[in-house]
LOKEGU-549810 format. One line per field, with one value per residue (C-alpha): x, y, z; residue number from 1. Coordinates in nm, 3 decimals, m for minus. Layout:
<rs>
px X/...
py Y/...
pz Z/...
num NUM/...
</rs>
This chain:
<rs>
px 13.735/13.945/13.730/13.779/13.616/13.421/13.207/13.015/12.613/12.423/12.119/11.948/11.739/12.017/12.212/12.367/12.493/12.733/12.668/12.929/12.891/13.128/13.231/13.388/13.657/13.513/13.154/12.923/12.780/12.664/12.664/12.735/12.727/13.072/13.005/12.990/13.281/13.484/13.321/13.423/13.770/13.697/13.973/14.010/14.229/14.173/14.163/13.807/13.804/13.458/13.361/13.379/13.174/12.889/12.886/12.807/12.548/12.370/12.412/12.364/12.265/11.978/11.909/11.890/11.703/11.413/11.336/11.306/11.088/10.892/10.875/10.789/10.413/10.374/10.212/10.068/10.017/10.238/10.305/10.674/10.714/10.637/10.914/11.159/11.172/11.152/11.505/11.655/11.584/11.825/12.028/12.010/12.111/11.867/12.015/11.916/11.564/11.474/11.515/11.362/11.041/11.040/11.109/10.814/10.524/10.648/10.479/10.234/10.321/10.333/10.068/9.992/9.668/9.520/9.697/9.494/9.126/9.174/9.251/9.013/8.709/8.803/8.741/8.521/8.290/8.475/8.673/8.652/8.779/9.036/9.137/9.168/9.334/9.621/9.684/9.701/9.971/10.218/10.240/10.341/10.068/10.032/9.768/9.620/9.590/9.373/9.176/9.098/8.992/8.791/8.619/8.513/8.517/8.251/8.076/7.978/7.836/7.419/7.329/7.081/7.414/7.702/7.992/8.068/7.729/7.689/8.030/7.918/7.598/7.782/8.059/7.758/7.576/7.837/7.903/7.469/7.227/6.981/6.996/6.704/6.860/7.162/7.173/7.312/7.632/7.746/7.570/7.807/8.067/7.959/8.000/8.335/8.423/8.302/8.471/8.760/8.815/8.757/8.400/8.203/8.012/7.693/7.664/7.744/7.473/7.187/7.281/7.216/6.878/7.051
py 11.772/11.623/11.387/11.586/11.407/11.030/11.030/10.717/10.707/10.527/10.529/10.278/10.082/9.957/9.796/9.579/9.844/10.107/10.417/10.711/11.096/11.208/11.516/11.690/12.008/12.076/11.987/11.718/11.586/11.231/10.920/10.591/10.262/10.081/9.850/10.223/10.328/10.011/10.062/10.396/10.347/10.636/10.741/11.104/11.284/11.116/11.384/11.339/11.297/11.498/11.153/10.978/11.234/11.280/10.857/10.855/11.170/10.934/10.561/10.537/10.918/10.980/10.671/10.589/10.843/10.760/10.457/10.597/10.818/10.537/10.340/10.633/10.684/10.264/10.325/10.683/10.975/11.249/11.689/11.761/11.953/11.587/11.394/11.614/11.607/11.251/11.217/11.518/11.291/11.026/11.308/11.319/11.716/11.985/11.898/11.550/11.555/11.862/11.620/11.359/11.544/11.676/11.393/11.175/11.518/11.446/11.152/11.231/11.037/11.366/11.630/11.904/11.985/11.593/11.543/11.873/11.777/11.476/11.572/11.813/11.519/11.298/11.549/11.825/11.652/11.547/11.973/12.226/12.486/12.603/12.337/12.152/12.497/12.468/12.116/12.162/12.485/12.217/12.022/12.273/12.290/12.727/12.898/13.007/12.643/12.553/12.817/12.740/12.344/12.486/12.674/12.457/12.181/12.365/12.411/12.145/12.114/12.028/12.399/12.163/11.944/12.202/11.981/12.239/12.191/11.848/11.793/12.029/11.789/11.479/11.651/11.758/11.409/11.240/11.445/11.519/11.270/11.536/11.850/11.997/11.860/12.105/12.369/12.719/12.646/12.328/12.474/12.795/12.487/12.340/12.652/12.713/12.359/12.382/12.781/12.598/12.329/12.608/12.610/12.919/13.076/13.094/12.804/12.698/12.866/12.769/12.388/12.472/12.698/12.950
pz 8.463/8.802/9.033/9.363/9.624/9.612/9.938/10.053/10.082/10.351/10.137/10.387/10.193/9.990/10.182/9.933/9.710/9.799/9.691/9.667/9.597/9.309/9.318/9.020/9.077/9.415/9.337/9.323/9.020/9.064/9.284/9.134/9.255/9.323/9.044/8.846/8.988/8.857/8.506/8.465/8.642/8.861/9.186/9.331/9.137/8.836/8.569/8.405/7.964/7.827/7.685/8.002/8.181/7.905/7.886/8.203/8.239/7.961/8.019/8.383/8.543/8.355/8.211/8.600/8.723/8.388/8.527/8.968/8.769/8.625/8.903/9.142/8.821/8.894/9.288/9.205/9.013/9.172/9.077/8.925/9.260/9.421/9.135/9.181/9.589/9.547/9.284/9.470/9.764/9.553/9.518/9.159/9.046/8.909/8.540/8.585/8.703/8.406/8.134/8.315/8.381/8.032/7.895/8.136/8.045/7.634/7.693/7.941/8.257/8.471/8.355/8.705/8.545/8.533/8.858/8.979/8.835/8.905/9.328/9.265/9.139/9.459/9.788/9.680/9.855/10.166/10.186/10.146/9.822/10.084/10.208/9.846/9.698/9.998/10.025/9.593/9.636/9.881/9.604/9.364/9.130/9.025/9.187/8.868/8.808/9.045/9.037/8.672/8.789/9.093/8.866/8.617/8.822/9.064/8.761/8.581/8.959/8.941/9.151/9.405/9.447/9.525/9.617/9.971/10.094/10.066/10.193/10.483/10.567/10.590/10.811/11.021/11.032/11.129/11.454/11.481/11.382/11.433/11.466/11.656/11.971/11.952/12.240/12.081/12.240/12.078/11.735/11.778/11.837/11.506/11.310/11.426/11.382/11.018/10.935/11.103/10.760/10.550/10.491/10.387/10.648/10.424/10.320/10.680/10.757/10.482/10.610/10.982/10.861/11.024
num 1/2/3/4/5/6/7/8/9/10/11/12/13/14/15/16/17/18/19/20/21/22/23/24/25/26/27/28/29/30/31/32/33/34/35/36/37/38/39/40/41/42/43/44/45/46/47/48/49/50/51/52/53/54/55/56/57/58/59/60/61/62/63/64/65/66/67/68/69/70/71/72/73/74/75/76/77/78/79/80/81/82/83/84/85/86/87/88/89/90/91/92/93/94/95/96/97/98/99/100/101/102/103/104/105/106/107/108/109/110/111/112/113/114/115/116/117/118/119/120/121/122/123/124/125/126/127/128/129/130/131/132/133/134/135/136/137/138/139/140/141/142/143/144/145/146/147/148/149/150/151/152/153/154/155/156/157/158/159/160/161/162/163/164/165/166/167/168/169/170/171/172/173/174/175/176/177/178/179/180/181/182/183/184/185/186/187/188/189/190/191/192/193/194/195/196/197/198/199/200/201/202/203/204/205/206/207/208/209/210
</rs>
């Protein structure tokens, strides 16, 4: 493998450390800092041995990817897709990201089912099922997983405490304390507003006694 290019990268958050994208045989291989380049004796045109390549991957790149991933998860739980994007933005290759994700899943540090369950439980009394589904899809959770978790979470709620009904009532009370004073036009605007938030029309009508 020939080192075909070494390009400096501005990471923004790290002014003291100079970072460089290393290209092997004209393909991006990994990101290293100036001390790494000195340590491994890298320079443009160098014929990099397989032994040194694997040493860089295992002892530097993969190790740092795990450290960064753990640092990200320390502050907030993430989906696999969200973590993938974070690591991709940090110039890690798909191969390294996949290995890192599998490592984290092995210790249950990363669990999309757990994430989706916690997300739905924390927001089901404020938002509609439709909005929850949409947001979880954007976070990379697959549709089947979302549907199963929503079904399970909403099934465990008592019949007289339907999360969507309670959520609708919360939105209504934020705007109006007394529904009896609403004009026909105001009530229609309220229905439209709730419907745009993804709430079921029948449930909206039920909350408004229509």
